[in-house]
C-alpha positions, -999 to +999 in steps of 0.1 A: +287+702-565+299+714-530+314+683-516+302+656-493+292+680-465+257+690-467+257+722-445+280+742-466+260+731-497+227+740-482+241+773-469+251+782-504+215+778-515+202+798-485+228+826-489+222+829-527+185+831-523+188+857-494+212+879-514+188+877-544+159+887-523+178+917-508+190+929-542+227+922-536+250+914-565+253+877-573+282+858-587+273+835-617+266+804-595+245+824-572+226+838-601+218+803-614+208+791-579+186+822-576+169+814-608+163+778-598+149+787-565+128+813-581+110+786-601+101+767-569+080+789-548+072+759-525+108+762-513+109+799-505+098+795-470+123+768-463+152+790-474+141+818-453+147+799-421+181+783-422+179+770-388+151+747-396+166+731-428+203+728-422+198+697-402+166+683-415+165+650-433+140+644-461+130+608-462+119+594-496+102+564-479+081+589-461+071+605-494+094+636-487+114+651-515+147+668-506+144+703-519+181+709-519+187+676-539+159+687-563+173+721-569+209+707-572+195+683-601+182+714-619+217+730-616+234+699-628+211+697-658+216+733-668+254+728-665+253+697-686+231+716-713+253+746-711+284+724-717+269+699-740+281+672-718+274+644-725+275+654-761+242+658-777+222+668-746+221+705-757+206+696-790+180+673-776+170+700-750+168+728-776+148+704-800+124+697-771+119+734-764+110+739-801+086+710-801+071+713-766+069+751-763+084+773-738+076+756-706+112+752-696+105+741-660+083+713-670+107+701-695+135+702-670+115+682-645+110+655-672+147+653-678+155+653-641+142+618-638+167+606-663+196+624-645+184+609-612+183+575-627+218+578-641+231+589-607+214+560-590+231+536-615+265+552-607+260+549-571+246+512-575+274+502-597+303+522-582+314+535-616+305+562-641+273+556-660+275+552-697+264+585-712+245+567-739+222+552-712+214+588-699+209+602-735+187+572-744+165+579-713+162+614-723+152+605-759+125+580-745+112+608-722+110+631-751+093+604-773+122+604-797+134+573-816+165+557-803+200+573-816+214+558-847+242+534-840+257+543-874+291+554-864+300+565-901+280+597-894+301+608-865 
């Protein structure tokens, strides 16, 4: 989203949250970041002290989750849903909201696992993941049957 350098990326999250907290105007990306951060009160303290988090490594092998990665996955998922890319993700999401109620944050967390899995496959294989794998994971996560392979309906 912000390139390979983590400092500017992390600074973007910190600045957006600080601007939101002080009531300053936000650009559209900052607004989206602030909305994601708002849903994660466990990260508010981290974002309040930039010096402590800019250089910090969160090690999964130590049971630590990287808060910036977690929030970036939320942003990526919301972008995908908004753009309906891959095609069909917006309908799956909206359908899940109708069925599972309005706990949007819990739903997003369920879908983040599929996004992370797709990203892991891309990194492992060194190429784009098949979007059908990603959408199939979402369908499984939501308890939906596999998509039809009947291409005459497309």
